[in-house]
A tleap script that builds the chain and sets N, CA, C and O, in Angstrom:
source leaprc.protein.ff14SB
mol = sequence {
  NMET LEU THR ALA VAL ALA ALA ILE LEU MET
  ALA VAL VAL MET PHE GLY SER GLN GLU GLU
  ASP MET SER PRO LYS GLY LEU ALA MET ALA
  MET LYS ASN LEU TYR ALA VAL ASN ASP ALA
  PHE SER ARG ASN GLY THR ILE PRO ALA LEU
  ALA SER ILE PRO PRO ALA GLY PRO GLU ARG
  ASN ALA GLN LYS ASP VAL GLN ARG PHE ASN
  LYS ALA LEU VAL ARG LEU CYS ARG SER LYS
  LYS VAL PRO ILE SER TYR CYS PHE GLU GLU
  ILE MET ALA ALA ASP LEU ASP LYS ALA PHE
  SER GLU ASP GLY LEU SER LEU SER PRO GLN
  GLY TYR LEU LEU ALA GLY GLN ALA LEU ARG
  LYS THR PHE GLU GLN ILE TYR PHE ALA ILE
  ARG ASP THR SER ALA THR MET CARG
}
set mol.1.N position { -27.586 39.324 -6.974 }
set mol.1.CA position { -26.385 39.407 -7.758 }
set mol.1.C position { -25.631 38.084 -7.627 }
set mol.1.O position { -25.459 37.558 -6.527 }
set mol.2.N position { -25.192 37.561 -8.759 }
set mol.2.CA position { -24.432 36.325 -8.773 }
set mol.2.C position { -22.946 36.643 -8.809 }
set mol.2.O position { -22.511 37.565 -9.499 }
set mol.3.N position { -22.200 35.894 -8.083 }
set mol.3.CA position { -20.747 36.048 -8.074 }
set mol.3.C position { -20.130 34.720 -8.468 }
set mol.3.O position { -20.449 33.675 -7.901 }
set mol.4.N position { -19.257 34.777 -9.431 }
set mol.4.CA position { -18.562 33.556 -9.847 }
set mol.4.C position { -17.308 33.388 -9.001 }
set mol.4.O position { -16.554 34.336 -8.782 }
set mol.5.N position { -17.106 32.191 -8.542 }
set mol.5.CA position { -15.924 31.875 -7.747 }
set mol.5.C position { -15.183 30.749 -8.451 }
set mol.5.O position { -15.766 29.711 -8.766 }
set mol.6.N position { -13.925 30.957 -8.690 }
set mol.6.CA position { -13.107 29.920 -9.312 }
set mol.6.C position { -12.141 29.368 -8.282 }
set mol.6.O position { -11.487 30.114 -7.553 }
set mol.7.N position { -12.066 28.087 -8.237 }
set mol.7.CA position { -11.119 27.439 -7.338 }
set mol.7.C position { -9.970 26.883 -8.158 }
set mol.7.O position { -10.175 26.269 -9.206 }
set mol.8.N position { -8.794 27.098 -7.683 }
set mol.8.CA position { -7.613 26.571 -8.356 }
set mol.8.C position { -6.961 25.590 -7.400 }
set mol.8.O position { -6.604 25.938 -6.274 }
set mol.9.N position { -6.813 24.376 -7.861 }
set mol.9.CA position { -6.168 23.359 -7.049 }
set mol.9.C position { -4.714 23.228 -7.476 }
set mol.9.O position { -4.400 23.135 -8.662 }
set mol.10.N position { -3.842 23.223 -6.485 }
set mol.10.CA position { -2.419 23.067 -6.737 }
set mol.10.C position { -1.861 22.012 -5.806 }
set mol.10.O position { -2.359 21.809 -4.699 }
set mol.11.N position { -0.827 21.350 -6.270 }
set mol.11.CA position { -0.119 20.379 -5.442 }
set mol.11.C position { 1.374 20.611 -5.616 }
set mol.11.O position { 1.866 20.719 -6.739 }
set mol.12.N position { 2.081 20.686 -4.520 }
set mol.12.CA position { 3.534 20.821 -4.565 }
set mol.12.C position { 4.121 19.433 -4.330 }
set mol.12.O position { 3.814 18.767 -3.341 }
set mol.13.N position { 4.970 19.017 -5.259 }
set mol.13.CA position { 5.600 17.704 -5.165 }
set mol.13.C position { 7.069 17.928 -4.835 }
set mol.13.O position { 7.801 18.569 -5.589 }
set mol.14.N position { 7.485 17.389 -3.694 }
set mol.14.CA position { 8.871 17.560 -3.248 }
set mol.14.C position { 9.460 16.199 -2.891 }
set mol.14.O position { 8.807 15.363 -2.268 }
set mol.15.N position { 10.677 16.006 -3.291 }
set mol.15.CA position { 11.432 14.817 -2.919 }
set mol.15.C position { 12.622 15.281 -2.095 }
set mol.15.O position { 12.945 16.469 -2.079 }
set mol.16.N position { 13.265 14.362 -1.422 }
set mol.16.CA position { 14.472 14.683 -0.681 }
set mol.16.C position { 15.629 13.853 -1.201 }
set mol.16.O position { 15.423 12.782 -1.771 }
set mol.17.N position { 16.830 14.337 -1.010 }
set mol.17.CA position { 18.000 13.624 -1.542 }
set mol.17.C position { 18.207 12.282 -0.854 }
set mol.17.O position { 18.810 11.389 -1.451 }
set mol.18.N position { 17.734 12.102 0.373 }
set mol.18.CA position { 17.894 10.811 1.030 }
set mol.18.C position { 16.886 9.783 0.526 }
set mol.18.O position { 17.082 8.582 0.710 }
set mol.19.N position { 15.803 10.247 -0.112 }
set mol.19.CA position { 14.759 9.335 -0.552 }
set mol.19.C position { 15.017 8.743 -1.924 }
set mol.19.O position { 14.394 7.746 -2.291 }
set mol.20.N position { 15.913 9.328 -2.681 }
set mol.20.CA position { 16.081 8.926 -4.065 }
set mol.20.C position { 17.352 8.130 -4.304 }
set mol.20.O position { 18.402 8.421 -3.732 }
set mol.21.N position { 17.239 7.124 -5.154 }
set mol.21.CA position { 18.381 6.371 -5.652 }
set mol.21.C position { 18.968 7.219 -6.771 }
set mol.21.O position { 18.311 7.427 -7.791 }
set mol.22.N position { 20.175 7.707 -6.605 }
set mol.22.CA position { 20.761 8.643 -7.549 }
set mol.22.C position { 21.541 7.963 -8.678 }
set mol.22.O position { 22.202 8.639 -9.466 }
set mol.23.N position { 21.468 6.633 -8.760 }
set mol.23.CA position { 22.121 5.942 -9.869 }
set mol.23.C position { 21.359 6.261 -11.169 }
set mol.23.O position { 20.211 6.701 -11.108 }
set mol.24.N position { 21.969 6.051 -12.323 }
set mol.24.CA position { 21.248 6.305 -13.577 }
set mol.24.C position { 19.912 5.548 -13.656 }
set mol.24.O position { 18.911 6.097 -14.115 }
set mol.25.N position { 19.906 4.292 -13.206 }
set mol.25.CA position { 18.661 3.516 -13.215 }
set mol.25.C position { 17.639 4.113 -12.238 }
set mol.25.O position { 16.452 4.214 -12.547 }
set mol.26.N position { 18.119 4.501 -11.067 }
set mol.26.CA position { 17.231 5.113 -10.080 }
set mol.26.C position { 16.679 6.440 -10.564 }
set mol.26.O position { 15.509 6.755 -10.346 }
set mol.27.N position { 17.527 7.216 -11.223 }
set mol.27.CA position { 17.100 8.503 -11.770 }
set mol.27.C position { 16.026 8.312 -12.832 }
set mol.27.O position { 15.028 9.033 -12.847 }
set mol.28.N position { 16.227 7.348 -13.714 }
set mol.28.CA position { 15.225 7.068 -14.753 }
set mol.28.C position { 13.890 6.661 -14.117 }
set mol.28.O position { 12.831 7.096 -14.569 }
set mol.29.N position { 13.939 5.839 -13.084 }
set mol.29.CA position { 12.708 5.414 -12.399 }
set mol.29.C position { 12.033 6.599 -11.704 }
set mol.29.O position { 10.810 6.730 -11.744 }
set mol.30.N position { 12.824 7.452 -11.073 }
set mol.30.CA position { 12.255 8.622 -10.398 }
set mol.30.C position { 11.553 9.529 -11.398 }
set mol.30.O position { 10.462 10.024 -11.116 }
set mol.31.N position { 12.157 9.756 -12.560 }
set mol.31.CA position { 11.536 10.618 -13.575 }
set mol.31.C position { 10.266 9.968 -14.121 }
set mol.31.O position { 9.270 10.652 -14.359 }
set mol.32.N position { 10.299 8.650 -14.319 }
set mol.32.CA position { 9.095 7.930 -14.768 }
set mol.32.C position { 7.970 8.118 -13.753 }
set mol.32.O position { 6.827 8.386 -14.124 }
set mol.33.N position { 8.300 7.977 -12.479 }
set mol.33.CA position { 7.297 8.153 -11.417 }
set mol.33.C position { 6.779 9.591 -11.371 }
set mol.33.O position { 5.585 9.825 -11.183 }
set mol.34.N position { 7.697 10.554 -11.547 }
set mol.34.CA position { 7.276 11.953 -11.523 }
set mol.34.C position { 6.412 12.307 -12.729 }
set mol.34.O position { 5.487 13.111 -12.610 }
set mol.35.N position { 6.702 11.714 -13.892 }
set mol.35.CA position { 5.829 11.906 -15.051 }
set mol.35.C position { 4.428 11.419 -14.710 }
set mol.35.O position { 3.441 12.093 -15.007 }
set mol.36.N position { 4.339 10.241 -14.082 }
set mol.36.CA position { 3.039 9.671 -13.730 }
set mol.36.C position { 2.313 10.546 -12.710 }
set mol.36.O position { 1.109 10.773 -12.836 }
set mol.37.N position { 3.029 11.034 -11.709 }
set mol.37.CA position { 2.429 11.908 -10.697 }
set mol.37.C position { 1.915 13.183 -11.360 }
set mol.37.O position { 0.786 13.609 -11.116 }
set mol.38.N position { 2.750 13.783 -12.194 }
set mol.38.CA position { 2.359 15.000 -12.898 }
set mol.38.C position { 1.106 14.769 -13.736 }
set mol.38.O position { 0.165 15.561 -13.685 }
set mol.39.N position { 1.096 13.689 -14.505 }
set mol.39.CA position { -0.040 13.404 -15.374 }
set mol.39.C position { -1.314 13.134 -14.575 }
set mol.39.O position { -2.402 13.536 -14.986 }
set mol.40.N position { -1.182 12.458 -13.441 }
set mol.40.CA position { -2.357 12.187 -12.604 }
set mol.40.C position { -2.952 13.487 -12.067 }
set mol.40.O position { -4.169 13.670 -12.092 }
set mol.41.N position { -2.112 14.375 -11.590 }
set mol.41.CA position { -2.621 15.665 -11.117 }
set mol.41.C position { -3.277 16.431 -12.258 }
set mol.41.O position { -4.379 16.957 -12.106 }
set mol.42.N position { -2.604 16.493 -13.394 }
set mol.42.CA position { -3.126 17.258 -14.525 }
set mol.42.C position { -4.469 16.727 -15.001 }
set mol.42.O position { -5.370 17.507 -15.309 }
set mol.43.N position { -4.613 15.404 -15.066 }
set mol.43.CA position { -5.890 14.800 -15.484 }
set mol.43.C position { -7.030 15.197 -14.562 }
set mol.43.O position { -8.181 15.287 -14.991 }
set mol.44.N position { -6.714 15.432 -13.308 }
set mol.44.CA position { -7.746 15.768 -12.330 }
set mol.44.C position { -7.909 17.269 -12.133 }
set mol.44.O position { -8.585 17.701 -11.199 }
set mol.45.N position { -7.298 18.065 -13.002 }
set mol.45.CA position { -7.461 19.513 -12.933 }
set mol.45.C position { -6.643 20.197 -11.856 }
set mol.45.O position { -6.924 21.338 -11.490 }
set mol.46.N position { -5.644 19.517 -11.353 }
set mol.46.CA position { -4.770 20.097 -10.331 }
set mol.46.C position { -3.470 20.542 -10.982 }
set mol.46.O position { -2.883 19.803 -11.772 }
set mol.47.N position { -3.021 21.736 -10.655 }
set mol.47.CA position { -1.757 22.240 -11.181 }
set mol.47.C position { -0.633 21.680 -10.315 }
set mol.47.O position { -0.539 22.007 -9.132 }
set mol.48.N position { 0.223 20.834 -10.902 }
set mol.48.CA position { 1.360 20.360 -10.119 }
set mol.48.C position { 2.482 21.390 -10.175 }
set mol.48.O position { 2.713 22.008 -11.215 }
set mol.49.N position { 3.163 21.570 -9.081 }
set mol.49.CA position { 4.371 22.389 -9.029 }
set mol.49.C position { 5.439 21.511 -8.393 }
set mol.49.O position { 5.316 21.112 -7.235 }
set mol.50.N position { 6.475 21.215 -9.145 }
set mol.50.CA position { 7.531 20.354 -8.642 }
set mol.50.C position { 8.638 21.210 -8.051 }
set mol.50.O position { 8.845 22.350 -8.468 }
set mol.51.N position { 9.339 20.662 -7.090 }
set mol.51.CA position { 10.429 21.397 -6.437 }
set mol.51.C position { 11.717 20.617 -6.593 }
set mol.51.O position { 11.746 19.401 -6.406 }
set mol.52.N position { 12.789 21.327 -6.938 }
set mol.52.CA position { 14.094 20.659 -7.002 }
set mol.52.C position { 14.457 20.190 -5.593 }
set mol.52.O position { 14.084 20.809 -4.596 }
set mol.53.N position { 15.189 19.090 -5.540 }
set mol.53.CA position { 15.536 18.564 -4.221 }
set mol.53.C position { 16.682 19.382 -3.638 }
set mol.53.O position { 17.536 19.874 -4.375 }
set mol.54.N position { 16.701 19.527 -2.323 }
set mol.54.CA position { 17.739 20.342 -1.682 }
set mol.54.C position { 19.099 19.652 -1.737 }
set mol.54.O position { 19.187 18.461 -2.037 }
set mol.55.N position { 20.138 20.392 -1.452 }
set mol.55.CA position { 21.480 19.783 -1.406 }
set mol.55.C position { 21.513 18.609 -0.433 }
set mol.55.O position { 20.746 18.549 0.528 }
set mol.56.N position { 22.418 17.683 -0.709 }
set mol.56.CA position { 22.581 16.503 0.151 }
set mol.56.C position { 23.669 16.799 1.179 }
set mol.56.O position { 24.749 16.210 1.138 }
set mol.57.N position { 23.380 17.706 2.089 }
set mol.57.CA position { 24.343 18.065 3.119 }
set mol.57.C position { 25.070 19.354 2.794 }
set mol.57.O position { 24.898 19.921 1.715 }
set mol.58.N position { 25.886 19.815 3.736 }
set mol.58.CA position { 26.512 21.129 3.614 }
set mol.58.C position { 27.785 21.182 2.761 }
set mol.58.O position { 28.373 22.256 2.630 }
set mol.59.N position { 28.226 20.075 2.183 }
set mol.59.CA position { 29.439 20.050 1.369 }
set mol.59.C position { 29.124 20.454 -0.070 }
set mol.59.O position { 28.452 19.714 -0.789 }
set mol.60.N position { 29.598 21.610 -0.487 }
set mol.60.CA position { 29.322 22.117 -1.841 }
set mol.60.C position { 29.830 21.183 -2.934 }
set mol.60.O position { 29.198 21.061 -3.984 }
set mol.61.N position { 30.945 20.533 -2.704 }
set mol.61.CA position { 31.549 19.679 -3.731 }
set mol.61.C position { 30.951 18.276 -3.779 }
set mol.61.O position { 31.399 17.447 -4.571 }
set mol.62.N position { 29.965 18.000 -2.962 }
set mol.62.CA position { 29.362 16.663 -2.911 }
set mol.62.C position { 27.933 16.671 -3.461 }
set mol.62.O position { 27.078 15.928 -2.979 }
set mol.63.N position { 27.676 17.498 -4.457 }
set mol.63.CA position { 26.296 17.679 -4.940 }
set mol.63.C position { 26.063 17.160 -6.361 }
set mol.63.O position { 25.015 17.431 -6.948 }
set mol.64.N position { 27.016 16.423 -6.918 }
set mol.64.CA position { 26.914 15.982 -8.319 }
set mol.64.C position { 25.647 15.167 -8.582 }
set mol.64.O position { 24.959 15.402 -9.576 }
set mol.65.N position { 25.334 14.216 -7.705 }
set mol.65.CA position { 24.133 13.388 -7.895 }
set mol.65.C position { 22.866 14.231 -7.812 }
set mol.65.O position { 21.943 14.060 -8.609 }
set mol.66.N position { 22.828 15.135 -6.851 }
set mol.66.CA position { 21.653 15.988 -6.677 }
set mol.66.C position { 21.498 16.916 -7.877 }
set mol.66.O position { 20.384 17.146 -8.346 }
set mol.67.N position { 22.603 17.443 -8.368 }
set mol.67.CA position { 22.542 18.303 -9.551 }
set mol.67.C position { 22.018 17.528 -10.761 }
set mol.67.O position { 21.213 18.051 -11.531 }
set mol.68.N position { 22.471 16.284 -10.932 }
set mol.68.CA position { 22.003 15.459 -12.040 }
set mol.68.C position { 20.497 15.202 -11.924 }
set mol.68.O position { 19.763 15.288 -12.909 }
set mol.69.N position { 20.050 14.887 -10.706 }
set mol.69.CA position { 18.621 14.678 -10.484 }
set mol.69.C position { 17.839 15.947 -10.823 }
set mol.69.O position { 16.830 15.887 -11.526 }
set mol.70.N position { 18.300 17.085 -10.330 }
set mol.70.CA position { 17.574 18.337 -10.548 }
set mol.70.C position { 17.568 18.755 -12.016 }
set mol.70.O position { 16.586 19.331 -12.484 }
set mol.71.N position { 18.641 18.477 -12.745 }
set mol.71.CA position { 18.647 18.775 -14.186 }
set mol.71.C position { 17.593 17.941 -14.903 }
set mol.71.O position { 16.891 18.442 -15.782 }
set mol.72.N position { 17.485 16.680 -14.532 }
set mol.72.CA position { 16.452 15.816 -15.125 }
set mol.72.C position { 15.062 16.339 -14.754 }
set mol.72.O position { 14.143 16.310 -15.574 }
set mol.73.N position { 14.916 16.808 -13.533 }
set mol.73.CA position { 13.637 17.358 -13.082 }
set mol.73.C position { 13.259 18.619 -13.868 }
set mol.73.O position { 12.098 18.798 -14.236 }
set mol.74.N position { 14.230 19.479 -14.120 }
set mol.74.CA position { 13.978 20.687 -14.916 }
set mol.74.C position { 13.536 20.297 -16.325 }
set mol.74.O position { 12.601 20.886 -16.867 }
set mol.75.N position { 14.206 19.306 -16.921 }
set mol.75.CA position { 13.806 18.847 -18.267 }
set mol.75.C position { 12.373 18.330 -18.253 }
set mol.75.O position { 11.593 18.625 -19.159 }
set mol.76.N position { 12.026 17.558 -17.222 }
set mol.76.CA position { 10.660 17.049 -17.090 }
set mol.76.C position { 9.661 18.205 -17.027 }
set mol.76.O position { 8.658 18.210 -17.740 }
set mol.77.N position { 9.945 19.175 -16.173 }
set mol.77.CA position { 9.019 20.303 -16.001 }
set mol.77.C position { 8.861 21.103 -17.291 }
set mol.77.O position { 7.758 21.521 -17.641 }
set mol.78.N position { 9.945 21.306 -17.975 }
set mol.78.CA position { 9.857 22.058 -19.240 }
set mol.78.C position { 9.079 21.268 -20.281 }
set mol.78.O position { 8.284 21.840 -21.026 }
set mol.79.N position { 9.300 19.964 -20.339 }
set mol.79.CA position { 8.584 19.160 -21.336 }
set mol.79.C position { 7.097 19.083 -21.027 }
set mol.79.O position { 6.273 19.028 -21.940 }
set mol.80.N position { 6.750 19.079 -19.753 }
set mol.80.CA position { 5.344 19.008 -19.343 }
set mol.80.C position { 4.721 20.382 -19.137 }
set mol.80.O position { 3.521 20.502 -18.888 }
set mol.81.N position { 5.558 21.426 -19.245 }
set mol.81.CA position { 5.097 22.808 -19.055 }
set mol.81.C position { 4.432 23.004 -17.684 }
set mol.81.O position { 3.343 23.567 -17.567 }
set mol.82.N position { 5.133 22.516 -16.662 }
set mol.82.CA position { 4.660 22.695 -15.286 }
set mol.82.C position { 5.677 23.529 -14.519 }
set mol.82.O position { 6.865 23.510 -14.839 }
set mol.83.N position { 5.222 24.255 -13.516 }
set mol.83.CA position { 6.124 25.097 -12.719 }
set mol.83.C position { 7.119 24.257 -11.920 }
set mol.83.O position { 6.828 23.141 -11.489 }
set mol.84.N position { 8.292 24.832 -11.743 }
set mol.84.CA position { 9.301 24.213 -10.886 }
set mol.84.C position { 9.796 25.258 -9.903 }
set mol.84.O position { 9.992 26.423 -10.249 }
set mol.85.N position { 9.990 24.822 -8.690 }
set mol.85.CA position { 10.530 25.680 -7.648 }
set mol.85.C position { 11.985 25.288 -7.435 }
set mol.85.O position { 12.296 24.120 -7.202 }
set mol.86.N position { 12.871 26.275 -7.517 }
set mol.86.CA position { 14.309 26.015 -7.467 }
set mol.86.C position { 14.836 26.045 -6.031 }
set mol.86.O position { 15.607 26.933 -5.667 }
set mol.87.N position { 14.422 25.080 -5.228 }
set mol.87.CA position { 14.866 25.002 -3.831 }
set mol.87.C position { 16.373 24.745 -3.735 }
set mol.87.O position { 17.053 25.346 -2.904 }
set mol.88.N position { 16.889 23.863 -4.577 }
set mol.88.CA position { 18.320 23.555 -4.556 }
set mol.88.C position { 19.146 24.819 -4.764 }
set mol.88.O position { 20.075 25.105 -4.007 }
set mol.89.N position { 18.794 25.560 -5.794 }
set mol.89.CA position { 19.558 26.754 -6.124 }
set mol.89.C position { 19.470 27.813 -5.028 }
set mol.89.O position { 20.454 28.491 -4.731 }
set mol.90.N position { 18.307 27.949 -4.440 }
set mol.90.CA position { 18.107 28.931 -3.363 }
set mol.90.C position { 18.993 28.581 -2.154 }
set mol.90.O position { 19.617 29.456 -1.553 }
set mol.91.N position { 19.034 27.305 -1.818 }
set mol.91.CA position { 19.828 26.880 -0.663 }
set mol.91.C position { 21.323 26.951 -0.983 }
set mol.91.O position { 22.118 27.358 -0.136 }
set mol.92.N position { 21.705 26.561 -2.189 }
set mol.92.CA position { 23.119 26.598 -2.573 }
set mol.92.C position { 23.673 28.017 -2.588 }
set mol.92.O position { 24.874 28.213 -2.401 }
set mol.93.N position { 22.824 28.996 -2.806 }
set mol.93.CA position { 23.274 30.389 -2.818 }
set mol.93.C position { 23.497 30.930 -1.408 }
set mol.93.O position { 24.028 32.028 -1.242 }
set mol.94.N position { 23.100 30.175 -0.406 }
set mol.94.CA position { 23.201 30.615 0.992 }
set mol.94.C position { 24.392 29.937 1.681 }
set mol.94.O position { 25.146 29.189 1.059 }
set mol.95.N position { 24.535 30.209 2.943 }
set mol.95.CA position { 25.551 29.570 3.779 }
set mol.95.C position { 25.062 28.156 4.106 }
set mol.95.O position { 24.141 27.987 4.904 }
set mol.96.N position { 25.675 27.146 3.493 }
set mol.96.CA position { 25.200 25.775 3.674 }
set mol.96.C position { 25.324 25.288 5.107 }
set mol.96.O position { 24.513 24.477 5.556 }
set mol.97.N position { 26.314 25.765 5.824 }
set mol.97.CA position { 26.460 25.338 7.219 }
set mol.97.C position { 25.237 25.741 8.039 }
set mol.97.O position { 24.834 25.014 8.947 }
set mol.98.N position { 24.653 26.878 7.730 }
set mol.98.CA position { 23.462 27.336 8.454 }
set mol.98.C position { 22.183 26.703 7.923 }
set mol.98.O position { 21.157 26.710 8.604 }
set mol.99.N position { 22.237 26.159 6.717 }
set mol.99.CA position { 21.047 25.581 6.092 }
set mol.99.C position { 20.766 24.156 6.571 }
set mol.99.O position { 19.687 23.615 6.331 }
set mol.100.N position { 21.752 23.548 7.255 }
set mol.100.CA position { 21.581 22.161 7.704 }
set mol.100.C position { 21.668 22.057 9.215 }
set mol.100.O position { 22.369 22.831 9.868 }
set mol.101.N position { 20.946 21.091 9.759 }
set mol.101.CA position { 20.996 20.863 11.201 }
set mol.101.C position { 22.299 20.143 11.546 }
set mol.101.O position { 23.094 19.826 10.661 }
set mol.102.N position { 22.503 19.895 12.798 }
set mol.102.CA position { 23.762 19.317 13.275 }
set mol.102.C position { 24.060 17.945 12.682 }
set mol.102.O position { 25.225 17.560 12.586 }
set mol.103.N position { 23.025 17.198 12.282 }
set mol.103.CA position { 23.277 15.867 11.717 }
set mol.103.C position { 23.881 15.923 10.310 }
set mol.103.O position { 24.337 14.906 9.789 }
set mol.104.N position { 23.883 17.112 9.696 }
set mol.104.CA position { 24.464 17.280 8.372 }
set mol.104.C position { 23.618 16.741 7.238 }
set mol.104.O position { 24.033 16.783 6.080 }
set mol.105.N position { 22.431 16.234 7.557 }
set mol.105.CA position { 21.536 15.683 6.535 }
set mol.105.C position { 20.218 16.437 6.436 }
set mol.105.O position { 19.718 16.699 5.342 }
set mol.106.N position { 19.676 16.775 7.570 }
set mol.106.CA position { 18.365 17.426 7.620 }
set mol.106.C position { 18.521 18.930 7.485 }
set mol.106.O position { 19.504 19.515 7.941 }
set mol.107.N position { 17.529 19.545 6.847 }
set mol.107.CA position { 17.541 21.003 6.781 }
set mol.107.C position { 17.297 21.584 8.163 }
set mol.107.O position { 16.532 21.032 8.955 }
set mol.108.N position { 17.940 22.680 8.441 }
set mol.108.CA position { 17.707 23.431 9.677 }
set mol.108.C position { 16.493 24.334 9.455 }
set mol.108.O position { 15.991 24.425 8.335 }
set mol.109.N position { 16.021 24.996 10.499 }
set mol.109.CA position { 14.947 25.970 10.278 }
set mol.109.C position { 15.327 27.002 9.208 }
set mol.109.O position { 14.480 27.398 8.407 }
set mol.110.N position { 16.589 27.438 9.188 }
set mol.110.CA position { 17.041 28.377 8.154 }
set mol.110.C position { 16.940 27.745 6.766 }
set mol.110.O position { 16.546 28.411 5.808 }
set mol.111.N position { 17.295 26.466 6.654 }
set mol.111.CA position { 17.206 25.751 5.382 }
set mol.111.C position { 15.772 25.663 4.883 }
set mol.111.O position { 15.503 25.826 3.693 }
set mol.112.N position { 14.847 25.399 5.819 }
set mol.112.CA position { 13.430 25.352 5.433 }
set mol.112.C position { 12.925 26.727 5.006 }
set mol.112.O position { 12.096 26.833 4.102 }
set mol.113.N position { 13.416 27.765 5.647 }
set mol.113.CA position { 13.037 29.120 5.224 }
set mol.113.C position { 13.524 29.407 3.809 }
set mol.113.O position { 12.815 30.031 3.020 }
set mol.114.N position { 14.718 28.957 3.493 }
set mol.114.CA position { 15.254 29.148 2.147 }
set mol.114.C position { 14.413 28.391 1.113 }
set mol.114.O position { 14.087 28.929 0.055 }
set mol.115.N position { 14.067 27.148 1.426 }
set mol.115.CA position { 13.203 26.380 0.524 }
set mol.115.C position { 11.849 27.068 0.378 }
set mol.115.O position { 11.275 27.098 -0.711 }
set mol.116.N position { 11.347 27.616 1.468 }
set mol.116.CA position { 10.081 28.349 1.427 }
set mol.116.C position { 10.163 29.585 0.551 }
set mol.116.O position { 9.193 29.934 -0.122 }
set mol.117.N position { 11.312 30.253 0.554 }
set mol.117.CA position { 11.480 31.420 -0.316 }
set mol.117.C position { 11.405 31.016 -1.781 }
set mol.117.O position { 10.809 31.719 -2.597 }
set mol.118.N position { 12.007 29.890 -2.107 }
set mol.118.CA position { 11.949 29.403 -3.484 }
set mol.118.C position { 10.509 29.077 -3.868 }
set mol.118.O position { 10.063 29.417 -4.964 }
set mol.119.N position { 9.788 28.422 -2.969 }
set mol.119.CA position { 8.381 28.099 -3.239 }
set mol.119.C position { 7.547 29.365 -3.403 }
set mol.119.O position { 6.679 29.433 -4.273 }
set mol.120.N position { 7.807 30.348 -2.583 }
set mol.120.CA position { 7.053 31.605 -2.694 }
set mol.120.C position { 7.260 32.252 -4.065 }
set mol.120.O position { 6.308 32.737 -4.676 }
set mol.121.N position { 8.502 32.258 -4.545 }
set mol.121.CA position { 8.778 32.813 -5.873 }
set mol.121.C position { 7.979 32.065 -6.943 }
set mol.121.O position { 7.431 32.673 -7.862 }
set mol.122.N position { 7.922 30.757 -6.810 }
set mol.122.CA position { 7.167 29.951 -7.773 }
set mol.122.C position { 5.686 30.291 -7.704 }
set mol.122.O position { 5.043 30.467 -8.739 }
set mol.123.N position { 5.137 30.386 -6.494 }
set mol.123.CA position { 3.715 30.714 -6.351 }
set mol.123.C position { 3.406 32.096 -6.908 }
set mol.123.O position { 2.346 32.303 -7.497 }
set mol.124.N position { 4.318 33.040 -6.728 }
set mol.124.CA position { 4.097 34.382 -7.280 }
set mol.124.C position { 4.040 34.333 -8.805 }
set mol.124.O position { 3.237 35.039 -9.415 }
set mol.125.N position { 4.880 33.512 -9.424 }
set mol.125.CA position { 4.841 33.372 -10.875 }
set mol.125.C position { 3.554 32.697 -11.333 }
set mol.125.O position { 2.954 33.099 -12.329 }
set mol.126.N position { 3.134 31.666 -10.598 }
set mol.126.CA position { 1.882 30.980 -10.943 }
set mol.126.C position { 0.715 31.945 -10.803 }
set mol.126.O position { -0.151 32.009 -11.675 }
set mol.127.N position { 0.691 32.689 -9.717 }
set mol.127.CA position { -0.387 33.651 -9.489 }
set mol.127.C position { -0.421 34.691 -10.600 }
set mol.127.O position { -1.494 35.050 -11.083 }
set mol.128.N position { 0.753 35.177 -11.007 }
set mol.128.CA position { 0.821 36.154 -12.095 }
set mol.128.C position { 0.231 35.563 -13.375 }
set mol.128.O position { -0.558 36.213 -14.061 }
set mol.129.N position { 0.623 34.318 -13.692 }
set mol.129.CA position { 0.131 33.686 -14.916 }
set mol.129.C position { -1.377 33.471 -14.866 }
set mol.129.O position { -2.059 33.658 -15.874 }
set mol.130.N position { -1.901 33.086 -13.721 }
set mol.130.CA position { -3.343 32.850 -13.585 }
set mol.130.C position { -4.107 34.160 -13.700 }
set mol.130.O position { -5.181 34.200 -14.301 }
set mol.131.N position { -3.570 35.225 -13.134 }
set mol.131.CA position { -4.247 36.514 -13.128 }
set mol.131.C position { -4.016 37.329 -14.397 }
set mol.131.O position { -4.564 38.423 -14.528 }
set mol.132.N position { -3.223 36.823 -15.327 }
set mol.132.CA position { -2.878 37.552 -16.542 }
set mol.132.C position { -4.129 37.742 -17.415 }
set mol.132.O position { -4.589 36.799 -18.059 }
set mol.133.N position { -4.653 38.919 -17.431 }
set mol.133.CA position { -5.862 39.182 -18.212 }
set mol.133.C position { -5.549 39.557 -19.660 }
set mol.133.O position { -6.455 39.643 -20.488 }
set mol.134.N position { -4.284 39.778 -19.965 }
set mol.134.CA position { -3.921 40.142 -21.331 }
set mol.134.C position { -3.719 38.921 -22.214 }
set mol.134.O position { -3.544 39.051 -23.425 }
set mol.135.N position { -3.741 37.765 -21.629 }
set mol.135.CA position { -3.546 36.482 -22.319 }
set mol.135.C position { -2.133 36.320 -22.868 }
set mol.135.O position { -1.903 35.479 -23.738 }
set mol.136.N position { -1.194 37.103 -22.380 }
set mol.136.CA position { 0.178 36.972 -22.869 }
set mol.136.C position { 0.843 35.711 -22.356 }
set mol.136.O position { 1.818 35.253 -22.952 }
set mol.137.N position { 0.352 35.136 -21.275 }
set mol.137.CA position { 0.959 33.930 -20.713 }
set mol.137.C position { 0.333 32.653 -21.273 }
set mol.137.O position { 0.756 31.554 -20.915 }
set mol.138.N position { -0.646 32.781 -22.126 }
set mol.138.CA position { -1.344 31.586 -22.618 }
set mol.138.C position { -0.781 31.103 -23.905 }
set mol.138.O position { -1.256 30.108 -24.452 }
savepdb mol mol.pdb
quit
């Protein structure tokens, strides 16, 4: 008896708020780079899943640059029809003081768990779409 096995390759692309230049020029360059990363994965048969960047520290009112970056990222994902994991939104819905370590920049273990929850939701949606035998997701 022959059994067919299908392998699905996925890559999660995550950036951090400390790694990105949040100026308009920096944002344009980051999106250009992410388009290239997305296209490279897609050409090689790998499903890219991009993740919104987490808040830049525990101050709710200091997130304008990160929000602008994440909005551009959502537009990119929608235009390329690739999954996005809403890590920023998941963390912002929680207690930010608990989501960050004492340095106020790095995520705490709780913050990483929150980001992981967002990724899990994304993977569940991807899995549903891949397993959709009715072809409604195609």
